[in-house]
GUKOLSE-289822 format. One line per 10 residues: for each residue x, y, z of N, C-alpha, C, O. Coordinates in Angstrom, 1 decimal, m for minus. Each point is the difference from the previous one (the first is absolute). Layout:
BEGIN
X/Y/Z/X/Y/Z/X/Y/Z/X/Y/Z ~ ...;
//
This chain:
BEGIN
91.8/130.7/89.0/0.1/1.1/m0.9/m0.4/1.3/0.7/m0.9/0.0/0.7 ~ 1.7/1.0/m1.0/m0.3/1.3/0.6/m0.2/1.1/m1.0/0.4/m0.2/m1.2 ~ m0.9/1.3/1.6/m0.2/1.2/m0.7/m1.1/m0.1/m1.0/0.0/m0.9/m0.9 ~ m1.0/1.8/1.0/m1.2/m0.1/m0.8/0.2/m0.1/m1.5/m0.5/m0.8/m0.7 ~ 1.4/1.7/0.2/0.2/0.0/m1.5/0.7/m1.3/m0.4/m0.4/m0.4/m1.1 ~ 1.2/m0.1/1.8/0.6/m1.3/m0.4/m1.0/m1.1/0.0/0.0/m0.8/m0.9 ~ m0.9/0.8/1.9/m1.1/m1.0/0.0/m0.9/0.2/m1.1/m0.4/m1.0/m0.7 ~ 0.0/2.2/0.4/m0.9/0.3/m1.1/0.6/m0.4/m1.3/m0.7/m0.6/m0.9 ~ 2.0/0.9/0.7/0.6/m0.4/m1.3/0.1/m1.5/m0.1/m0.1/m0.5/m1.1 ~ 0.4/m0.2/2.2/0.1/m1.4/0.0/m1.4/m0.6/m0.5/m0.1/m0.9/m0.8;
m1.0/1.5/1.4/m1.3/m0.5/m0.4/m0.2/0.3/m1.4/m0.6/m0.9/m0.7 ~ 1.0/2.0/0.2/m0.2/0.4/m1.4/0.7/m0.9/m1.0/m0.5/m0.5/m1.0 ~ 1.8/0.2/1.4/0.9/m0.7/m0.9/m0.2/m1.5/0.1/0.1/m0.7/m1.1 ~ m0.3/0.2/2.3/0.1/m1.5/0.2/m1.3/m0.7/0.3/m0.2/m1.1/m0.4 ~ m0.7/1.8/1.1/m1.1/m0.7/0.6/m1.3/0.3/m0.8/m0.7/m0.9/m0.4 ~ 0.3/2.1/0.3/m1.2/0.5/m0.7/0.3/1.0/m1.0/m0.3/1.2/0.3 ~ 0.8/m1.5/m1.5/0.3/1.0/m0.9/m1.2/0.7/m0.7/0.2/1.0/m0.7 ~ m1.3/m1.6/0.9/m1.2/0.6/m0.6/m1.0/0.3/1.1/m0.3/m0.8/0.9 ~ m0.4/2.0/m1.0/0.3/1.1/m0.9/1.3/0.7/0.4/0.4/0.0/1.2 ~ 0.3/0.5/m2.2/1.3/0.7/0.3/m0.1/1.2/0.9/m1.0/0.8/m0.2;
1.9/m0.6/1.0/0.1/1.3/0.8/0.8/1.0/m0.7/0.0/1.2/0.4 ~ 0.8/m1.6/m1.4/0.8/1.0/m0.7/m0.4/m0.1/m1.5/m0.3/m1.0/m0.5 ~ 0.4/2.2/m0.2/m0.3/0.0/m1.4/1.1/m0.8/m0.8/1.1/m0.2/0.5 ~ m1.5/m0.2/m1.7/1.0/m0.8/m0.8/1.2/0.8/m0.6/1.0/m0.6/m0.2 ~ m1.2/1.9/0.0/1.0/0.8/m0.6/1.1/0.4/1.0/m0.3/0.4/1.1 ~ 1.6/m0.5/m1.4/1.1/0.2/0.9/m0.1/1.5/0.6/0.2/0.1/1.2 ~ m0.4/0.9/m2.0/0.0/1.3/0.5/m1.2/0.3/1.0/0.1/0.6/1.0 ~ m1.3/m1.2/m1.3/m1.1/0.1/0.8/0.2/m0.8/1.3/m0.4/0.5/1.1 ~ 1.0/m1.6/m1.1/0.4/m0.8/1.2/0.9/0.8/0.9/m0.2/0.1/1.2 ~ 1.2/0.6/m1.8/0.9/0.8/0.8/m0.7/1.2/0.6/0.3/0.3/1.2;
m1.3/0.3/m1.9/m0.8/1.1/0.6/m0.8/m0.5/1.2/0.0/0.7/1.0 ~ m0.6/m1.9/m1.1/m0.8/m0.5/1.1/0.9/m0.4/1.2/m0.3/0.3/1.1 ~ 1.4/m0.9/m1.4/1.0/m0.4/1.0/0.5/1.3/0.7/0.2/0.0/1.2 ~ 0.1/1.0/m2.0/0.4/1.3/0.6/m1.0/0.6/1.0/0.4/0.5/1.1 ~ m1.6/m0.6/m1.4/m1.1/0.5/0.9/0.0/m0.9/1.2/0.0/0.6/1.1 ~ 0.0/m1.9/m1.2/0.0/m0.9/1.1/1.2/0.2/0.9/m0.1/0.0/1.2 ~ 1.3/0.2/m1.8/1.2/0.2/0.8/0.0/1.3/0.6/0.6/0.2/1.1 ~ m1.2/0.8/m1.6/m0.1/1.3/0.6/m0.7/m0.1/1.4/0.4/0.5/1.0 ~ m1.5/m1.3/m1.1/m0.7/m0.3/1.3/0.9/m0.8/0.9/0.1/0.3/1.2 ~ 0.4/m1.4/m1.7/0.8/m0.9/0.9/1.3/0.5/0.5/0.4/m0.3/1.1;
0.2/1.2/m1.8/1.3/0.5/0.4/0.0/1.4/0.5/1.0/0.4/0.7 ~ m1.9/0.4/m1.1/0.0/1.4/0.4/m1.1/0.4/0.9/0.2/0.9/0.9 ~ m1.4/m1.4/m1.1/m1.2/0.4/0.8/m0.1/m0.9/1.3/0.1/0.6/1.1 ~ m0.2/m1.8/m1.3/m0.2/m0.9/1.1/1.1/0.0/1.1/m0.4/0.0/1.2 ~ 1.6/m0.1/m1.6/1.0/0.0/1.1/0.0/1.1/1.0/0.3/m0.2/1.2 ~ m0.7/1.4/m1.7/m0.1/1.2/0.9/m1.2/m0.1/0.9/m0.1/0.7/1.0 ~ m0.9/m1.5/m1.4/m1.2/0.0/0.7/m0.4/m1.3/0.6/m1.2/m0.2/0.5 ~ 2.1/m0.8/m0.4/m0.4/m1.2/0.6/0.0/0.0/1.5/0.5/1.0/0.6 ~ m1.2/m2.0/0.0/m0.2/0.1/1.4/1.3/0.0/0.8/0.1/0.6/1.1 ~ 1.0/m1.3/m1.6/1.3/0.0/0.7/0.5/1.4/0.1/0.5/0.4/1.1;
m0.6/0.4/m2.1/0.5/1.4/0.0/m0.8/0.8/0.9/0.5/0.8/0.8 ~ m1.8/m0.9/m0.9/m1.0/0.8/0.8/0.2/m0.3/1.5/0.0/0.9/0.8 ~ 0.2/m2.2/m0.5/0.3/m0.3/1.4/1.3/0.6/0.5/0.1/0.5/1.1 ~ 0.9/m0.5/m2.0/1.3/0.6/0.4/m0.1/1.5/0.3/0.6/0.5/0.9 ~ m1.4/0.1/m1.8/m0.2/1.5/0.2/m0.6/0.2/1.4/0.4/1.0/0.7 ~ m1.3/m1.8/m0.3/m0.7/0.2/1.3/0.8/m0.5/1.1/0.3/0.8/1.0 ~ 0.2/m2.0/m1.0/0.7/m0.6/1.1/1.5/0.3/0.1/0.5/0.4/1.0 ~ 0.1/m0.5/m2.2/1.5/0.2/0.0/0.4/1.4/0.0/1.1/0.4/0.4 ~ m1.9/0.5/m1.0/0.3/1.4/m0.1/m0.9/0.9/0.9/0.1/1.2/0.0 ~ m1.0/m1.9/0.7/m0.9/0.7/1.0/m0.8/1.1/m0.7/m0.3/1.1/0.6;
m0.1/m1.3/m1.8/m0.9/0.9/m0.8/m1.4/m0.2/0.4/m0.5/m1.1/0.1 ~ m0.3/2.2/0.2/m1.4/m0.2/0.3/m0.8/m0.5/m1.2/0.5/0.2/m1.1 ~ m1.7/m0.7/1.4/m0.8/m0.5/m1.1/m0.2/1.1/m1.1/0.0/m0.3/m1.2 ~ m0.2/1.5/1.6/m0.3/1.1/m1.0/1.2/0.2/m0.9/m0.2/0.2/m1.2 ~ 1.4/m0.3/1.7/1.2/0.1/m0.9/0.2/m1.2/m0.9/0.3/0.1/m1.1 ~ m0.6/m1.3/1.7/0.1/m1.2/m0.8/m1.0/0.1/m1.2/0.3/m0.4/m1.1 ~ m1.5/0.8/1.5/m1.1/0.1/m1.1/0.4/1.0/m1.0/m0.3/m0.2/m1.2 ~ 0.9/1.4/1.6/0.4/1.0/m1.0/1.1/m0.6/m0.9/m0.1/0.2/m1.2 ~ 1.0/m1.0/1.7/1.0/m0.7/m0.8/m0.7/m0.9/m1.0/0.3/0.1/m1.2 ~ m1.2/m0.9/1.6/m0.7/m0.9/m0.9/m0.7/0.8/m1.1/0.1/m0.4/m1.2;
m0.9/1.3/1.6/m0.8/0.8/m1.0/0.9/0.7/m1.0/m0.3/0.0/m1.2 ~ 1.4/0.5/1.7/1.0/0.6/m1.0/0.5/m1.0/m1.0/0.0/0.3/m1.2 ~ 0.5/m1.4/1.7/0.7/m0.9/m0.9/m1.0/m0.8/m0.9/0.3/m0.3/m1.1 ~ m1.4/0.0/1.6/m1.0/m0.7/m0.8/m0.5/1.0/m1.1/m0.2/m0.4/m1.2 ~ 0.1/1.7/1.6/m0.4/1.0/m1.0/1.0/0.2/m1.1/m0.3/0.1/m1.2 ~ 1.6/m0.1/1.6/1.1/0.0/m1.0/m0.1/m1.2/m1.0/0.1/0.2/m1.2 ~ m0.3/m1.3/1.8/0.0/m1.2/m0.8/m1.3/m0.1/m0.9/0.1/m0.3/m1.2 ~ m1.2/0.6/1.7/m1.3/0.0/m0.8/0.1/1.0/m1.1/m0.6/m0.2/m1.1 ~ 1.2/1.4/1.4/0.1/1.0/m1.1/0.9/m0.5/m1.1/m0.4/0.1/m1.2 ~ 1.5/m0.8/1.5/0.8/m0.6/m1.1/m0.8/m1.1/m0.7/0.1/m0.1/m1.3;
m0.8/m0.7/2.0/m0.8/m1.1/m0.6/m1.1/0.6/m0.9/m0.2/m0.5/m1.1 ~ m0.5/1.5/1.5/m1.0/0.6/m0.8/0.6/0.5/m1.3/m0.6/m0.1/m1.0 ~ 1.8/0.8/1.1/0.6/0.4/m1.2/0.3/m1.1/m1.0/0.0/0.2/m1.2 ~ 0.4/m1.4/1.7/0.3/m1.1/m0.8/m1.2/m0.5/m0.8/0.1/m0.6/m1.1 ~ m1.3/0.8/1.7/m1.2/m0.4/m0.7/m0.6/1.0/m0.9/m1.0/m0.2/m0.6 ~ 1.6/1.4/0.5/m0.4/1.0/m0.8/m0.1/m0.5/m1.5/0.9/m0.5/m0.5 ~ m2.1/0.7/0.0/m0.2/m0.5/m1.4/m0.4/m1.4/m0.2/m0.3/m0.5/m1.1 ~ 0.3/m0.3/2.2/m0.5/m1.4/0.0/m1.5/0.0/m0.1/m0.7/0.7/0.9 ~ 0.1/m1.4/m1.8/m1.5/0.1/m0.1/m0.7/m0.8/1.0/m1.2/0.3/0.3 ~ 1.8/m1.3/0.4/m0.6/m0.8/1.0/m1.0/m1.0/m0.5/0.1/m0.3/m1.2;
m0.9/m0.2/2.0/m0.4/0.4/1.3/1.0/m0.4/1.1/0.1/0.6/1.0 ~ 0.8/m1.6/m1.3/1.0/m0.4/0.9/1.2/0.9/m0.2/0.0/0.9/m0.8 ~ 1.1/m1.1/1.6/1.2/0.8/m0.1/0.5/0.1/m1.5/0.2/1.1/m0.5 ~ m0.1/m2.3/m0.1/0.6/0.0/m1.3/m0.9/m0.8/m1.0/0.5/m0.8/m0.7 ~ m1.7/1.1/0.7/m0.9/m0.6/m1.1/m1.3/m0.5/0.5/m0.6/0.5/1.0 ~ 0.1/m1.5/m1.8/m1.3/m0.5/0.2/m0.1/m1.2/1.0/m1.1/m0.4/0.4 ~ 2.2/0.0/0.1/0.1/m1.2/0.9/0.9/0.3/1.2/1.0/0.8/m0.2 ~ m1.3/m1.3/1.4/0.9/0.2/1.1/1.3/m0.7/m0.2/0.1/m1.0/m0.7 ~ 0.9/1.6/1.3/1.4/m0.5/m0.2/0.8/0.2/1.2/m0.5/0.4/1.1 ~ 1.8/m0.5/m1.2/1.0/0.1/1.1/m0.2/1.4/0.6/0.1/0.1/1.3;
m0.2/1.0/m2.1/m0.1/1.3/0.6/m1.2/0.1/0.9/0.0/0.6/1.1 ~ m1.2/m1.1/m1.5/m1.2/0.0/0.8/0.2/m0.7/1.3/m0.5/0.4/1.1 ~ 1.1/m1.6/m1.2/0.2/m0.8/1.2/0.9/0.7/1.1/m0.3/m0.1/1.2 ~ 1.2/0.9/m1.7/0.9/0.8/0.9/m0.7/1.3/0.5/0.2/0.4/1.1 ~ m1.0/0.2/m1.9/m0.6/1.3/0.3/m1.1/m0.1/1.1/0.0/0.8/0.9 ~ m0.9/m1.8/m1.0/m1.2/0.0/0.8/0.4/0.0/1.5/m0.6/0.8/0.8 ~ 1.6/m1.6/m0.3/0.3/0.1/1.4/0.6/1.3/0.5/m0.2/0.5/1.1 ~ 0.9/0.2/m2.0/0.5/1.3/0.3/m1.1/1.0/0.3/0.1/0.9/0.9 ~ m1.1/m0.9/m1.8/m1.2/0.9/0.2/m0.7/m0.3/1.3/m0.5/0.8/0.7 ~ 0.4/m2.1/m0.4/m0.7/m0.4/1.3/0.8/0.5/1.2/m0.6/0.5/0.9;
1.9/m0.6/m1.0/0.9/0.5/1.1/m0.2/1.6/0.1/0.0/0.5/1.1 ~ 0.0/0.1/m2.2/m0.2/1.5/0.0/m1.3/0.4/0.7/0.0/1.0/0.7 ~ m1.0/m1.8/m1.0/m1.3/0.3/0.7/0.1/m0.2/1.5/m0.7/0.8/0.8 ~ 1.5/m1.7/m0.4/0.1/m0.3/1.5/0.6/1.3/0.7/m0.4/0.2/1.1 ~ 1.2/0.5/m1.8/0.6/1.2/0.5/m0.7/1.3/m0.4/0.5/1.1/0.1 ~ m1.7/m1.3/m0.7/m0.8/1.2/m0.4/0.7/0.9/m1.0/m0.1/1.2/0.0 ~ 0.9/m1.8/m0.9/0.6/0.7/m1.1/m1.0/0.5/m1.0/m0.8/m0.8/m0.4 ~ 0.9/2.1/0.0/m0.9/0.4/m1.0/0.3/m0.7/m1.4/1.2/0.0/m0.3 ~ m2.2/m0.5/m0.3/0.3/m0.7/m1.3/m0.6/0.6/m1.2/0.1/m0.5/m1.1 ~ m0.8/1.6/1.2/m0.7/0.6/m1.1/0.9/0.5/m1.1/m0.4/0.1/m1.2;
1.7/0.1/1.4/0.9/0.4/m1.0/0.5/m1.1/m0.9/0.9/0.2/m0.8 ~ m1.4/m1.4/1.0/0.5/m1.2/m0.7/m1.1/m0.7/m0.7/m0.3/m1.2/0.3 ~ m0.4/1.8/m1.3/m1.1/m0.6/m0.6/0.3/m1.3/m0.8/m0.8/m0.9/m0.1 ~ 2.0/0.9/m0.5/0.3/m1.3/m0.8/0.2/m1.1/1.0/m0.3/m1.2/m0.3 ~ 1.0/1.4/1.4/0.2/m1.0/1.0/m1.4/m0.5/0.5/m0.2/m1.2/0.2 ~ m0.6/2.1/0.1/m1.4/m0.4/0.6/m0.8/m0.7/m1.1/m0.7/m0.9/0.4 ~ 0.8/1.3/m1.6/m0.7/m0.7/m1.1/0.5/m1.5/m0.1/m0.8/m0.9/m0.1 ~ 2.1/0.7/0.2/0.6/m1.4/m0.1/m0.5/m0.8/1.3/m0.3/m1.2/m0.2 ~ 0.4/1.8/1.3/m0.5/m0.6/1.2/m1.5/m0.4/m0.1/m0.3/m1.2/0.4 ~ m0.5/2.0/m0.9/m1.4/m0.2/m0.1/m0.2/m1.2/m1.0/m0.8/m0.9/0.3;
1.5/0.9/m1.4/m0.1/m1.1/m1.0/0.5/m1.3/0.7/m0.6/m1.1/m0.2 ~ 1.6/1.1/1.0/0.5/m1.2/0.7/m1.1/m0.5/0.9/m0.2/m1.3/0.1 ~ m0.4/2.1/0.7/m1.0/m0.4/0.9/m1.2/m0.5/m0.7/m0.6/m1.0/0.4 ~ 0.2/1.6/m1.5/m1.1/m0.5/m0.8/0.3/m1.4/m0.6/m0.9/m0.9/0.1 ~ 2.1/0.7/m0.5/0.4/m1.3/m0.5/0.0/m1.1/1.1/m0.5/m1.1/m0.2 ~ 1.0/1.5/1.3/0.0/m0.9/1.2/m1.4/m0.3/0.4/m0.2/m1.2/0.3 ~ m0.6/2.1/m0.2/m1.4/m0.2/0.5/m0.8/m0.9/m1.0/m0.8/m0.8/0.5 ~ 1.1/0.8/m1.8/m0.7/m0.8/m0.9/0.5/m1.5/0.2/m0.8/m0.9/m0.3 ~ 2.0/0.7/0.8/0.5/m1.3/0.2/m0.5/m0.6/1.4/m0.4/m1.1/0.1 ~ 0.4/2.0/0.9/m0.3/m0.5/1.3/m1.5/m0.3/0.2/m0.4/m0.6/1.1;
m0.5/0.9/m2.0/m1.4/m0.3/0.1/m0.2/m1.4/m0.3/m1.1/m0.6/0.3 ~ 2.0/m0.1/m0.9/m0.2/m1.4/m0.4/0.7/m0.9/1.1/0.8/0.5/0.8 ~ m1.2/m1.7/m0.7/0.6/m0.9/0.9/1.6/0.0/m0.2/0.4/0.1/m1.1 ~ 0.3/m0.3/2.2/1.4/0.1/0.0/0.8/m0.7/m1.1/0.9/0.5/m0.6 ~ m1.3/m1.8/0.4/0.8/m0.8/m0.9/m0.6/m0.2/m1.4/0.4/m0.7/m0.8 ~ m1.5/1.5/0.5/m0.6/m0.1/m1.3/0.9/0.7/m1.0/0.6/1.0/0.2 ~ m0.5/m1.6/m1.4/0.8/0.6/m1.1/m0.8/0.0/m1.2/m0.6/m1.1/m0.4 ~ 0.5/2.2/m0.3/m0.7/0.0/m1.2/0.9/0.6/m1.1/1.0/0.7/0.3 ~ m1.3/m0.9/m1.6/0.8/0.6/m1.0/m0.1/1.5/m0.1/0.9/0.6/m0.6 ~ m1.9/0.0/1.3/m0.1/1.4/m0.1/0.5/0.7/1.3/m0.3/1.2/0.2;
1.1/m1.9/0.6/0.6/0.6/1.2/0.8/1.3/m0.5/0.7/0.0/m0.9 ~ m1.0/1.1/1.6/0.8/1.2/m0.3/1.5/m0.3/0.5/0.2/m0.8/0.8 ~ 0.8/1.5/m1.4/1.3/m0.3/0.3/0.3/0.0/1.5/0.8/m0.8/0.5 ~ m1.4/1.7/0.3/0.3/0.1/1.4/m0.4/m1.3/0.7/0.5/m0.3/1.1 ~ m1.5/m0.4/m1.6/m0.4/m1.2/0.6/1.1/m1.0/0.1/0.2/m0.7/1.0 ~ 0.7/0.6/m2.0/1.1/m0.9/0.1/1.0/0.5/1.0/0.7/m0.8/0.7 ~ m0.6/2.1/m0.5/0.9/0.6/1.0/m0.5/m0.5/1.4/0.8/m0.4/0.9 ~ m2.1/0.4/m0.7/m0.5/m0.4/1.3/0.3/m1.5/0.2/0.3/m0.5/1.1 ~ m0.5/m0.3/m2.2/0.3/m1.4/0.1/1.5/m0.3/0.3/0.3/m0.9/0.7 ~ 0.5/1.8/m1.3/1.5/m0.2/0.3/0.3/0.1/1.4/0.7/m0.7/0.6;
m1.3/1.7/0.1/0.2/0.3/1.4/m0.4/m1.3/0.8/0.7/m0.4/0.9 ~ m1.9/m0.1/m1.2/m0.5/m1.2/0.7/1.0/m1.1/m0.2/0.3/m0.8/0.9 ~ 0.1/0.6/m2.2/0.9/m1.1/m0.3/1.3/0.1/0.7/0.5/m1.1/0.5 ~ 0.1/2.3/m0.4/1.3/0.1/0.7/m0.2/m0.3/1.5/0.9/m0.7/0.5 ~ m2.0/1.2/0.1/m0.2/m0.3/1.4/m0.1/m1.5/0.2/0.5/m0.6/0.9 ~ m1.3/m0.1/m1.8/m0.2/m1.4/0.1/1.3/m0.8/m0.1/0.3/m0.9/0.7 ~ 0.5/1.3/m1.8/1.2/m0.6/m0.2/1.0/0.1/1.2/0.7/m0.9/0.4 ~ m0.7/2.1/0.1/0.9/0.3/1.1/m0.4/m0.8/1.2/0.8/m0.6/0.7 ~ m2.1/0.5/m0.4/m0.5/m0.8/1.2/0.3/m1.5/m0.2/0.2/m0.6/1.0 ~ m0.3/0.1/m2.2/0.3/m1.4/m0.2/1.5/m0.4/0.2/0.3/m1.1/0.3;
0.5/2.1/m0.5/1.5/m0.2/0.1/0.5/0.3/1.3/1.3/m0.1/0.2 ~ m2.1/0.4/0.8/0.5/0.4/1.3/0.0/m1.2/0.9/0.4/0.0/1.2;
//
């Protein structure tokens, strides 16, 4: 299985449907998917390592030019994403629990920091990232395989990742 969004949706639909990564209402699901697809189709492709390597090696661009490219395009993408979260109460991208949008957002912000992109213009994105880290930290303080009825939703996301790796390793 390839492509992050396909894997995430497979996990959501077939393997670990609870807690849900998408809201139950069709319009809200479309809004969350639109946010995730903006990252997957518009932001990430311009900034992935393959493209950055080509700028440097294939086009002989110096690091400073490559970095300017990255900062420009991640800035364009984050500006669009911030606008999509306008009016969302949070603390996560689209509500009180982490979901598909949060799963896609957090790595993009981590990549932006690697290139020293200024992030202060994106308070809604930073709020969602902070909530995701807080949820993750509350899960990782417990032993890896412990499960309780009060697991925050992101705890199941962490278990999904472990389960997919385990399943993949068993089938190799």
